[in-house]
C-alpha positions as CSV (number, residue, x, y, z in Angstrom):
1,M,72.6,41.1,70.7
2,K,69.9,43.6,70.9
3,R,70.3,45.9,73.7
4,F,67.9,46.3,76.3
5,E,66.6,49.7,77.2
6,I,66.7,50.7,80.8
7,E,63.4,52.3,82.1
8,D,61.8,53.7,85.2
9,S,58.0,52.3,86.1
10,D,55.4,53.4,88.5
11,E,54.5,49.7,88.4
12,N,54.5,48.3,92.1
13,I,56.8,45.5,91.8
14,T,58.2,43.6,94.5
15,S,61.1,40.8,94.6
16,H,60.0,39.7,98.0
17,S,56.4,38.4,97.6
18,G,57.2,35.3,100.4
19,L,56.8,38.2,102.9
20,S,53.1,38.0,102.5
21,L,53.4,34.3,103.6
22,V,55.4,35.1,106.9
23,G,52.7,37.8,107.5
24,A,50.1,35.4,107.4
25,A,51.6,33.3,109.5
26,I,52.7,35.6,112.3
27,R,49.4,37.0,112.2
28,N,46.9,34.3,111.9
29,Q,49.0,31.3,113.5
30,T,50.4,33.0,116.6
31,K,49.0,35.6,119.5
32,L,52.7,37.6,119.0
33,T,50.4,40.8,118.0
34,K,48.4,40.3,121.2
35,D,51.5,39.4,123.4
36,L,53.0,42.5,122.3
37,D,50.5,45.0,122.4
38,D,49.5,43.9,125.8
39,L,52.8,45.4,126.8
40,S,52.6,48.8,128.2
41,L,53.6,51.8,125.7
42,R,53.6,55.5,126.5
43,H,53.8,56.4,123.0
44,G,55.0,56.1,119.4
45,I,54.9,52.8,117.3
46,S,53.2,49.9,118.6
47,H,55.1,47.1,119.9
48,S,53.9,44.6,117.2
49,D,54.1,46.7,114.4
50,L,57.6,47.2,115.5
51,M,58.7,43.5,116.1
52,I,56.8,42.1,113.1
53,S,58.7,44.5,110.8
54,Y,62.0,43.0,112.2
55,L,60.9,39.8,111.7
56,G,59.9,40.6,108.3
57,L,63.7,41.4,107.6
58,I,65.1,38.3,109.2
59,S,63.0,36.2,106.9
60,L,64.7,37.9,104.2
61,G,67.9,36.7,105.7
62,K,68.8,40.2,107.5
63,N,69.3,40.7,110.7
64,D,71.2,44.1,110.8
65,F,69.1,46.8,111.9
66,E,69.9,49.3,109.3
67,A,68.2,47.1,106.6
68,I,64.5,48.4,107.7
69,N,65.7,51.6,106.1
70,L,65.5,50.0,102.9
71,M,61.7,49.3,103.3
72,A,60.7,52.6,104.2
73,D,57.6,53.5,102.3
74,N,57.6,50.3,101.0
75,D,53.6,49.6,100.2
76,F,54.0,46.0,100.0
77,F,56.2,45.6,102.9
78,K,53.5,47.1,105.1
79,A,50.6,45.2,103.3
80,A,52.4,42.0,103.6
81,L,53.0,42.2,107.2
82,D,49.8,43.9,108.2
83,I,51.6,46.8,109.5
84,D,50.9,50.6,109.7
85,T,54.0,52.3,110.1
86,I,57.7,50.7,109.4
87,P,60.0,51.8,111.9
88,T,63.4,53.3,111.7
89,A,66.7,51.5,112.3
90,D,67.2,53.9,115.4
91,R,63.8,53.3,116.4
92,V,64.0,49.4,116.3
93,R,67.3,49.2,117.7
94,Q,66.1,51.9,120.6
95,R,63.2,49.6,121.5
96,L,64.7,46.4,121.6
97,D,67.5,47.9,123.8
98,E,65.1,49.1,126.5
99,R,62.0,46.4,126.0
100,A,64.2,43.2,124.9
101,K,63.4,41.5,128.2
102,D,59.7,41.9,127.7
103,Y,59.8,40.8,124.4
104,L,61.6,37.8,124.9
105,P,58.8,35.4,126.4
106,A,56.5,36.7,123.5
107,L,58.8,35.6,120.7
108,K,59.7,32.3,122.4
109,K,55.9,31.6,123.0
110,A,54.9,32.6,119.2
111,S,57.3,29.9,118.1
112,T,55.8,27.2,119.9
113,D,52.3,28.4,119.2
114,F,53.2,28.6,115.4
115,L,53.8,24.9,115.1
116,K,50.9,24.1,117.2
117,S,48.5,25.9,115.4
118,V,49.7,24.4,112.0
119,Q,49.7,21.2,113.2
120,A,53.6,20.7,112.2
121,K,54.4,17.1,110.8
122,V,57.2,15.8,113.4
123,T,58.5,12.6,111.5
124,P,59.9,10.0,114.0
125,L,63.0,7.9,113.2
126,P,62.7,4.8,111.8
127,M,62.8,3.3,115.3
128,G,59.6,4.8,116.7
129,H,61.0,7.4,118.8
130,V,61.0,11.5,117.6
131,A,64.7,12.8,118.0
132,L,65.5,15.7,120.2
133,D,68.9,16.7,119.6
134,C,70.2,19.4,122.1
135,D,74.0,20.9,121.1
136,V,76.0,23.8,121.6
137,T,77.1,25.8,118.6
138,P,79.4,28.7,118.9
139,F,78.6,32.0,116.6
140,D,81.8,33.9,115.8
141,N,81.8,37.5,116.9
142,S,85.4,38.1,116.9
143,G,87.0,41.6,116.9
144,S,83.8,43.1,118.9
145,K,83.1,44.1,122.1
146,K,79.4,43.0,122.6
147,E,78.4,42.0,126.0
148,G,78.9,38.3,126.8
149,V,81.4,37.7,123.7
150,S,83.9,35.7,125.1
151,F,86.5,32.8,124.0
152,T,84.8,29.4,123.1
153,Y,86.0,26.2,123.0
154,K,86.0,26.8,118.9
155,K,88.8,29.0,119.7
156,H,87.4,32.0,118.9
157,D,85.5,34.9,120.5
158,G,81.8,34.7,120.1
159,Y,78.9,33.2,121.8
160,A,78.2,29.6,122.8
161,P,74.1,29.2,122.2
162,M,72.5,25.7,122.9
163,A,69.9,24.9,120.3
164,A,67.3,21.9,120.9
165,Y,65.4,20.8,117.7
166,L,62.8,18.2,117.2
167,G,62.3,15.4,114.5
168,Q,63.7,14.6,111.2
169,E,62.7,18.1,110.1
170,G,64.7,19.8,112.6
171,Y,62.2,22.0,114.0
172,C,63.5,24.5,116.9
173,I,62.1,24.4,119.9
174,E,64.5,26.4,122.0
175,F,67.6,28.3,121.3
176,E,69.3,29.8,124.5
177,L,71.9,32.7,124.2
178,R,75.1,31.9,126.3
179,E,78.4,33.6,127.0
180,G,81.2,32.1,125.0
181,K,83.2,31.2,127.9
182,Q,80.3,29.2,129.7
183,H,80.6,25.8,130.1
184,C,78.1,23.8,127.8
185,Q,76.5,22.0,131.0
186,K,75.7,25.2,132.9
187,N,72.1,25.8,133.1
188,T,71.3,22.8,130.7
189,P,69.1,21.4,133.1
190,A,66.9,23.7,133.3
191,L,66.6,24.1,129.4
192,L,66.1,20.3,129.0
193,R,63.0,21.0,131.5
194,R,61.8,23.3,129.0
195,T,62.7,21.2,125.8
196,L,60.9,18.2,127.2
197,K,57.6,20.4,127.8
198,K,57.4,21.8,124.7
199,A,58.6,18.5,122.7
200,S,55.6,16.6,124.6
201,E,53.3,18.9,123.2
202,L,54.1,18.7,119.8
203,T,54.3,15.0,119.1
204,D,52.4,12.2,121.2
205,K,54.8,9.9,120.2
206,P,58.2,8.7,122.7
207,I,61.1,10.9,122.4
208,L,64.8,10.1,122.1
209,L,66.7,13.0,123.7
210,R,70.4,13.0,122.3
211,L,73.2,14.8,124.1
212,D,76.8,14.7,123.4
213,G,80.2,14.2,125.7
214,G,80.1,17.6,127.3
215,N,76.6,17.0,128.6
216,D,77.6,13.8,130.4
217,S,76.1,14.2,133.7
218,I,74.1,12.6,136.0
219,E,71.8,15.4,136.4
220,N,70.5,15.5,132.7
221,V,69.6,11.6,133.3
222,D,67.9,12.8,136.7
223,V,66.0,15.3,134.7
224,V,64.6,12.9,132.1
225,L,63.8,10.7,134.7
226,E,61.8,13.2,136.7
227,F,59.8,14.4,133.9
228,N,58.7,10.6,133.0
229,E,57.7,10.3,136.7
230,K,55.5,13.4,136.4
231,N,54.3,13.0,132.8
232,P,53.7,9.1,132.9
233,Q,51.7,9.9,129.1
234,A,55.1,11.2,127.7
235,K,57.8,8.7,127.4
236,V,61.4,10.1,126.7
237,D,64.4,8.3,126.7
238,F,68.0,9.3,126.7
239,L,71.2,8.8,124.4
240,I,73.9,10.3,125.7
241,K,78.1,10.4,125.0
242,W,80.1,9.3,127.5
243,N,83.2,11.5,128.6
244,P,85.7,9.3,129.5
245,R,87.6,12.2,131.8
246,K,91.0,10.2,131.4
247,K,90.1,6.9,131.9
248,D,92.4,3.9,131.5
249,V,92.1,2.4,128.2
250,N,94.0,-0.4,128.9
251,H,91.5,-1.6,131.3
252,W,88.7,-1.1,129.5
253,L,90.6,-3.2,126.7
254,E,90.9,-6.1,129.1
255,V,87.1,-6.2,129.6
256,A,86.5,-5.9,125.8
257,E,88.9,-9.1,125.7
258,E,86.4,-10.6,128.0
259,Q,82.8,-9.4,127.1
260,A,82.8,-7.4,123.6
261,Q,82.1,-9.0,120.4
262,W,85.0,-8.3,117.7
263,E,85.3,-7.2,114.4
264,E,88.5,-7.1,112.1
265,P,87.2,-4.3,109.1
266,R,90.9,-4.6,108.0
267,P,94.3,-6.0,108.8
268,G,95.6,-4.4,112.1
269,K,92.3,-2.9,113.0
270,R,89.9,-4.4,115.4
271,V,86.6,-2.9,116.7
272,G,84.9,-4.6,119.8
273,V,81.2,-3.5,121.1
274,F,79.9,-4.4,124.3
275,E,77.5,-3.4,127.1
276,V,78.2,-2.5,130.7
277,T,75.9,-1.0,133.7
278,V,77.3,1.5,135.9
279,E,76.3,2.5,139.1
280,R,76.1,6.3,139.5
281,H,75.2,8.8,142.7
282,W,73.0,11.7,142.5
283,K,71.6,13.8,145.4
284,G,71.5,10.5,147.6
285,Y,70.1,8.5,144.8
286,D,71.4,5.7,143.4
287,Y,71.1,4.9,139.5
288,K,72.1,1.8,137.4
289,I,72.7,3.0,133.9
290,P,73.6,1.0,130.9
291,R,76.4,2.0,128.6
292,V,77.1,0.7,125.4
293,M,81.0,0.8,124.6
294,R,83.3,0.7,121.4
295,I,87.0,-0.3,121.4
296,V,88.7,0.3,118.6
297,E,92.8,-1.3,118.6
298,R,94.9,-0.6,115.8
299,T,98.2,-2.2,115.6
300,I,98.6,-1.0,111.6
301,D,97.5,2.7,110.6
302,K,95.6,3.0,107.3
303,H,98.5,3.7,105.2
304,G,99.9,0.0,106.1
305,Q,102.3,1.2,108.9
306,H,102.9,-1.4,111.6
307,M,102.7,0.4,115.1
308,V,105.4,0.0,117.8
309,V,102.7,0.6,120.5
310,P,99.3,-0.1,119.8
311,E,96.5,2.3,119.5
312,I,93.5,2.2,121.5
313,E,90.6,4.2,121.4
314,I,87.5,3.9,123.7
315,E,83.9,5.6,123.2
316,G,81.1,4.8,125.1
317,W,77.1,6.1,125.1
318,W,74.7,6.4,128.1
319,V,71.2,4.6,126.8
320,S,68.1,3.9,128.4
321,L,66.9,2.2,125.2
322,D,67.0,-1.8,125.0
323,K,69.0,-2.1,122.1
324,E,71.8,-3.9,120.7
325,P,74.9,-2.0,121.0
326,Q,75.5,-1.1,117.1
327,E,71.7,-0.2,116.9
328,V,72.6,2.5,119.7
329,I,75.7,3.6,118.0
330,D,74.0,4.0,114.8
331,L,71.4,6.1,116.7
332,Y,73.8,8.3,118.2
333,S,75.5,8.9,114.7
334,D,72.4,10.4,113.3
335,H,72.8,13.1,115.9
336,G,75.2,14.8,113.8
337,T,72.0,16.0,111.2
338,S,71.9,18.9,114.0
339,E,74.8,20.6,112.6
340,Q,73.0,21.2,109.3
341,F,70.3,22.8,111.4
342,H,73.1,24.8,113.1
343,S,74.3,25.8,109.7
344,E,71.0,27.0,108.4
345,F,70.8,29.4,111.0
346,K,74.5,30.9,110.6
347,T,74.5,31.2,106.9
348,D,71.1,30.6,105.7
349,M,69.5,33.2,107.8
350,D,72.8,35.2,108.5
351,C,72.5,35.4,112.1
352,E,75.8,34.2,113.5
353,R,77.0,37.5,114.1
354,L,74.5,39.1,116.0
355,P,73.3,43.1,115.8
356,S,73.7,44.6,119.1
357,G,76.1,45.2,121.8
358,K,73.8,44.2,124.3
359,F,73.0,40.7,125.7
360,S,69.6,40.7,126.2
361,T,69.0,42.8,122.9
362,N,70.7,39.9,120.9
363,E,68.8,37.1,123.3
364,A,65.4,38.8,121.4
365,V,67.4,38.6,118.3
366,L,67.8,34.8,118.4
367,A,64.4,34.1,119.5
368,S,63.0,36.2,116.2
369,S,65.5,33.8,114.1
370,V,64.0,31.0,115.6
371,L,60.3,32.1,114.7
372,I,61.2,33.1,111.3
373,Y,63.3,29.7,111.0
374,N,60.1,27.3,112.0
375,I,57.9,29.1,109.6
376,L,60.2,29.2,106.9
377,R,60.9,25.3,107.7
378,Y,57.1,25.0,107.7
379,L,56.6,26.2,104.2
380,G,59.6,24.2,102.7
381,Q,58.1,21.2,104.2
382,N,54.6,21.5,103.1
383,G,55.4,23.4,99.5
384,L,58.7,22.6,98.2
385,T,58.9,18.4,99.2
386,G,56.7,15.6,97.4
387,K,54.5,15.9,94.3
388,G,54.1,19.0,92.5
389,T,57.2,20.8,93.7
390,P,59.2,22.5,90.6
391,L,62.9,21.8,91.9
392,R,64.9,19.7,90.5
393,H,65.5,16.7,92.9
394,K,63.7,15.1,95.7
395,A,64.1,15.7,99.2
396,K,63.0,14.8,102.8
397,R,64.0,18.4,104.0
398,R,64.7,21.5,102.3
399,R,67.4,23.9,103.3
400,I,66.4,27.4,104.3
401,K,68.5,28.9,101.8
402,T,66.5,26.8,99.0
403,V,62.9,28.2,100.7
404,M,64.2,31.9,100.4
405,Q,65.1,31.4,97.1
406,E,61.9,29.6,95.9
407,L,59.5,31.3,98.0
408,M,60.7,34.2,99.7
409,Y,62.3,36.2,97.0
410,L,59.8,35.7,94.3
411,A,59.0,38.7,92.2
412,A,55.3,39.5,91.5
413,K,53.1,42.6,90.9
414,F,51.2,44.1,94.0
415,V,48.1,45.7,93.1
416,R,45.3,47.8,95.0
417,S,42.0,47.4,93.5
418,G,39.1,49.1,95.6
419,R,39.5,47.4,98.9
420,R,41.2,44.1,97.7
421,L,44.9,43.6,97.5
422,K,46.6,41.0,95.1
423,I,49.7,39.7,94.3
424,R,50.2,38.8,90.3
425,F,53.3,36.5,89.5
426,G,54.8,36.3,86.6
427,K,54.1,34.3,83.0
428,Y,56.7,31.7,83.5
429,C,56.6,31.5,87.8
430,R,56.1,28.1,88.3
431,V,55.0,27.9,92.3
432,V,51.8,30.0,91.7
433,E,50.0,27.2,92.8
434,I,51.8,25.9,95.8
435,F,51.9,29.9,97.1
436,R,48.4,30.1,96.9
437,R,47.8,27.1,98.8
438,L,50.3,28.0,101.8
439,Y,48.9,31.3,101.8
440,G,45.7,29.7,102.2
441,Q,46.5,27.6,105.1
442,L,48.3,30.2,106.8
443,A,46.0,33.0,106.5
444,T,43.4,30.8,108.1
445,P,43.1,31.6,111.7
């Protein structure tokens, strides 16, 4: 084959033209610039230029501070994000260490502001409710001595943040950084109050809050009932996994024999489902809450081996919905989709190992990641699904990694012509029209 000749060039070519979409989203669809620049500053690079530079890095899958040095004197990076000065890695680290607690409210607000501004579509479940999935996902930071890193329930050192995702798209409306050793229920009621308020502002449909067994607490139910009482126009139901806490399985087997509807999916395995109403007490109040139960009795294992003693498994779900037991179980099974969203944060955006030794700085980094996650999710849902998408297969939702590959890491030529800025894509680029449409939407305040 013929050999290529490798040459230098004065052409201003970028491999990440998608930064222009992120810059337009931050500058025009949020008030982050104003909120940051309203903070006091004696001298140096503005708060908005510094943080938006770092947000640009995160949108490319880089959260380490040193990566900003690769952008030094990058004309397109400055133009795409509309910044005057690119900070050094030391400056980013120092400023975040000093002002992270001041930046955090602005970053969290910007994430919600963006979803409101673009009127992000929030798709409900087939039964009509919009899913609100809250769950803890440990971040492995083994081998580090960062503040807040400790032994998690996954048996590694790290953090144990709790996230909240809205709708089938999985928009993230809360991601609270927590110490690794912190129990998942600690501070959860306060998180739920914030989350329910944000969720009700983003959809007018009824909401279904889903929590796993670690959050089996009457206090969480009380939060939902209190929210419904104060906000009668916003209907919230709950579906919470029951934590048996060493309950007597034989007792529940006896109850099931009387009340359950039994099926035998295979010889030696019986499955019974039924519903009970349980009275629970909290702060002087009595709550009567339905609980769907499922009992599985195995006398023959899946290999055909007969058991000397039957194996009995019990599960339960607290629920406020008027649904058949099997419908409730299926609705909770769909809660597992949130694990995919966790994975996109950890792998696609590479934010599992947080970059700072300070807890407050890492809080700001995680909040920054949430803002970029929502922007990238919006780009994927509005540019890479449906008709006209160049991707090989149809999908209801594109992974963040796919958005990065198809839109963020898109090569183009950057041109300054008088006062005009241009991005010129190659002859064989198949997403020019999609890019143009998305940019037009985001660049309009």
